[in-house]
N, C-alpha and C positions, 0 to 999 in steps of 0.2 A: 538421069543426073540428079534431079529434083530429090527422088528417094533417098540417094546418098547424101545430099545436103541435110535432109531431114534428120537422118540419121546421126549424121555428125554433130549436128546441132543440139540433138536430144541427149547424145553422150556427154557433150560439155556442160550443158545444164545440169545434168545428173551429177556430175563431177562437181561442180561449183557447190550445189546443194549440199553434197556429202562433206565436202571440206568446211563449208559454214557450220554445218551440224557439228561436227566433231570438234571445232575451234569452242564453239559456244558451249557445248557439253563439258569441257575440259575447263573452261572458265567458270562454269557454275561449281563444278566439283570441287576445284581449287578454293573457290569462295566459300562453300559449305564447310570444306575441312577447315580453313583457317578461323570461320566462325564458330564452330563446335570446338576448336582448341584441344581435341584430344590427340594424343601422341600414343603410338603402338609400337611395341618392342616385343621381339620375339621371347625373352627371358630375363631376368635379373637376378642377382643375388641379394641375400638378405643385409649384407653389409654395404652394398650400395643402396638399398631402401631405406636403410636405417643407419648411416654412417657414423661414425665413432663420436663426432662431434654435436650429433644429435641427442645426447644424453639427457639432455634438460628440456626436451621438446614435449609438450602436450601432445599426445596420440592415441586415436580411437582406433579399433579393429572390430570389426562386426562380420559375421557370418561364417561360412565354412564348419569344418568338424575340428574337434579338439587337436589331433595331431598338427594339422595346418595351423592352428593359432598358436599352438606351443612353439612350432618351428621359427614364427615370426617374433614371439616374445623372447626366444633365446637371445637373438641379436640385440633387444633392446635391454635386457638384463645384462649382458656380457658388456654393454657400452658403459652401463653404470658401474661394474666392477672395475673395468680399464681407468675409470675416473675417480675411484674411490668415493663415489656418491652413493649415500645410503638410500635403501628403498625398503619400502614397506609393501608387502604383496599380500593382498586378501582374496581367499578363494573359497569355493564350497565344493570340497571332495575331489579337486582336480588332482589326482595321482599322477598323471604326465607331467604336469608342470613340477610338482614336487619331487619325483624322481630325476627330472632334468636339472634342478637345481642342485640336488644332492650328487648327483653324478659327474658333475663338473666342479663341484667344490664351490659353488658362487656364494652360499650363504648357509641359514639354518632354516630349515623347513620344520615347523611345529606343527603336531597333529596328535591323534589319539594313539599312533605309532611313535611318536618322539615327544614326549612331553617336557618341553624346556621353555615353556612361556612362563614369565612372572609378570604380575600387574604392576608391582611397586619399586622393583629395582631401579636404581640411580634417580630416583624422585626424592625431593625435599620434602620436609615434612609438610609445609603449606600447600606443595604441589601434590602430595598423596591426597589431602583432604579436598583440594580442588577437584581432584577426577572424581572422588566418591560424592560430592555434593552436585556436580555437573552431570552425572550419570543417572538417567531416569528420575529426573528431578520430581516429578509429581508422584512418583510412586513412593520414595522414601522421604522425601522433604525434610532432610537434616539439616538443622537449624545450625547457625555459626557455633554455637556452645559445645557443638558435638567436636568440636576440633579439640577440646581439652582430654577427651576419652582416647583420641587418636594419640595424642600426645603423651599420656600415660603410657600406653601401649608401647609407644615409640622408647621411652625411657627405661622402662622395666626391661625390655629386650637389650636395649644397650648396656645396661646395668649387668645383664647376664653374657654380655659379650656376644649376643646374637645379633645377625644383621636383621634389620626390618624388612624382609621379604613378605610378599602377601601370605602365604602359609602360615608363617609365624604369627603374624598379626590375627588373622581369621581364628586362628587357634586357640587364642587367649580367652578364658572364660570371663567374659566382661561384667557379668553380675557377680564375678568374686574378685573385682579387682582390689577392694580393701584389704582382702585377705592376702592377696599377690604383694601389695605395697608391704604390709607387715613382716612377710616372709622375707623379702629382700632385705628390710632393715635388720630383721634378727639375725639374717646372714652376713650383715656387714657389708652388703653390696651398695647400699646406699645410705647417707647420711640422715640423722633425725630431721633436719631441716628440710632435705629432698623429701622426707616421706611426709613432713607435714605440708609441703607445697603440693605434692600429689594428691594428698587428701583433699586439699582445699579445691584442685581442679576437678576431682571426682564429684564433689557437692555441686558444682557449677554444671556439671556436663551431664550427670547420670539420667536426666530426662530424655536424652537422645541414645540410651543404650540399646532399647529394643530396636531402633531403626537402623543403628549401625549393624547389630546383630544380624537383621533380616537382611541388609545388603551383603555382608559377608556371606550369608548361607545362601542368597542366590547366584553369587559369582561363584563359589565352589561347585554349585548345581549345573549352571550353564557353560561355565568356562573349565570345568573339570577335566574335559577331553584333551586340554592342552597344557593347562596349569601344572608346574612344577610343585611338588610338596616338599622341596629342600632348597638350601640357598644355591646361588650358580645359574638360576634362570635368567632368561634374556627378555627384558621388557622392549617396549616401542621406544623409549627415551634411551636406555643404553644401546639398543641397536644404532640408532641414529647418531648418538655420540661417538660410536666407534666405527663409523662407516661401513656398517654392515647391511647385508641383504637379509632381510627377517620376512619368510614367508608364511602365514597363519592361516590354517583351516578353520574357517568359522562354522563348519559342520551344518550350516544352515542360515539362510539370508534372513531369517527369523529371529535368530539369536541377536536379539536387540541389545542385551547388556553388554555382551563382548563386543559389538560392534561399536556402541557408545564409549565403553571404557578406551578403546583404539583410537576412536577420534578423539575424545578429550585428552588423551595422551599426545596425540599428534598436534592439537592446539598448544599445548604447553611448549612442545619443541618449536613450534612456529613463534611462541612467543618468546623463546630463548634466542630466536634469531638462526636456528639451524635450517641448512638447506636440504631436501630429500626429494625422493620421487615416490608417489602414491600410485601403486598398481592394484587395479580391481579388477578381477577376473569374474566375470559371470555373478557378480553380488546384485541383488535387486535393490538399485541405488533408490529408486522411487519410493520404496517402502519406507526409508529411513531419512528424515530430514536433515539430520545431523551429518551423516555423511554424505549428503548430495551438498549441503552448506560447505563442507571441508572442501569438496573438489570443486566448488566453485569461488572459493576464496583465494585471493591474489596475495601470495606470499613469496617466500623464497623456495615453494617447492613447486613441481611439475605433476602432472597426470597422466597414468598411461591407463586406459579402460579397455578392456577386451571382451567380447560377447559372441556368443552363437547368434544373437538376434537382439541388439542395443533397443531398437524401437521396442519391439515385445518386453524387453527388461523393464522399459520405461512405464510399461502398463497403459500404453496409450496418452500419457501425460505429456502432450505437445510442448508446454512451457518447460518443463524438465529436459525433454530431448533437446530444444532449441538451444537451449542454455548452455548445457553440457558439450553437445556438438559445435556450438559457436566458440567454444573455449580451445577446442582441438586446432592444433596448427596442422596436423596430417591426419587424414582419415583414410583408412584402408578398408577396402569391400571385398568380401568374397561371397560367394553364392549364397543367396537367401531362398528360402522355401515360400515363406510369407509374401503374397503378392500386397498386401497392405504395407509390409515393409519395404519392400521393393520401391512401391510408390512414393512414399514418403523420402526415401534416399534419393529417387530420381529428382524430386521437387528440391531437395536440399541442394545438390549439384547444380541445378538450374538449366535453364532452356538457353537457346541461341538463335539467331536470326537464320531461318533456313528459305534459300530460293526453291520454288517447287515448280517443275515445268509440267504444263498439263496442256494436251490438245491432241489433234489428230491430224493425218496427212491425206490429202487427196490428190497427191500427185502420182505420177507413175508412166509406165510404157502403154502406148497405145498402137494398134495397127491401123493405118489411114493410107488409101491410095496405094498399096502395094508395097507401103515401107512402115518403118517403126518411128514414133515420135515419142518425146518425154515432154510431158506437162507438170509443172510445178504448183500446186494449190493447198499449201500448208498453213493450217492454223494453230498456232501455238501460243499460250500464256504463260508468261512468268510471275508465279505467285509467292509473294514474300509472307512466311509464317513462322510462329514460334514452335520449336521443338524441343523436347529433353535431350540435354547432351548425352545423357546415357538414359535409356529407356529401361523400364522397370523389368520387361522381359529379358532385357540383356544381362542384368543383374542375377535374375533368376537363372539364367542359363550359363552363367560362368562356370568353367571346368575346374578340374582338380587343380589346385594351387595357383589357379588364375584369379587375378586381383584387378580391382580399379583403384588407383590412389588419387587422392583429391587434396592438394596444399592449399589451405584456407588463406594462408598469407598472400600469394599471388595469384592464386586462381588456377594453377595449371592442373592438367589432366591426365593421367597416366593408364593405359592397359596393358599389362604384360602377364607373365607366368613366372611364378616365384621357384628358383631351385636352389 
């Protein structure tokens, strides 16, 4: 009889320990899940990830392959088209992106295959000169009197009923401006008073002619792969004024002159009060201070930054990384190969308080006096520790089209697959 009591008591004790263990484990799991704040869904569509009213959000996409990033980018671009919001896209040889834009009729993609870019279209004379003087300042150092030369070129082209687009300005022989003025006078295109005024301007600005010629020559050399050589080209400003999507292939992140021309044009658009989206696709932002400052500038524009590895794109510049990531309202991460980048993103997303249970159990069944007994002598310790919400290896192991989404505004965290 005593053996039966021992067996029954042992079973009851084992059952009680089992129940308490399950309840305790469940509470700890629930606490850790709530503290981590990660929501997991089987799949999500791009229009849910980037709803139509998110057209003016600052978004950062990092990781994955080119088709995955283009798939995400398409919805962002479509939202801008829906809202008639102008967008300037800068990229380096992303043919998939160009083809997606052209295939859907979203806008104009200028490249070596489609030379429709113009530097000066839609700019006033003072703005044209501002773009010239602000681009590569230390190299050209064009003085304010150089404005008179550009004014002469502008008035001579206008007299000939030509629009002052870039190629027309650059092809005017600046060292022969005096002859050009006299030629227009002899043909009755300008009056004697106008000719006298232009010659006076020439006297004041002629020392800047070599610098302006050098500027025009360099622009033709570095921007020739996209620059249109006749009227009808699209400039940064004309695209923004007309609510268009303009996609520009820089050819190289090191094409400093073209990048600065574009950024200075964007600055003029900002000064005019235009709202637009600046989309930068895998352009080495860290190497161009002017572009980095434009991305950080608070005005009527928002930024979309897309890269196969954003931290690598920053060349390890933590200040640049932290500044630009801090501006993003939504960050979308795909798989990364670099452990350094995975670690950086894990630290950015942050840590949470996790309860970790450690210990061992010395309880169990034993055979005593011809019966079975259960004894419990468990030693367990609950330890509070800090752990990454998303571990570096989890970012590294993300599958195809699998993403982690971090909303910087509310601190929400989501892991799912894009379909």
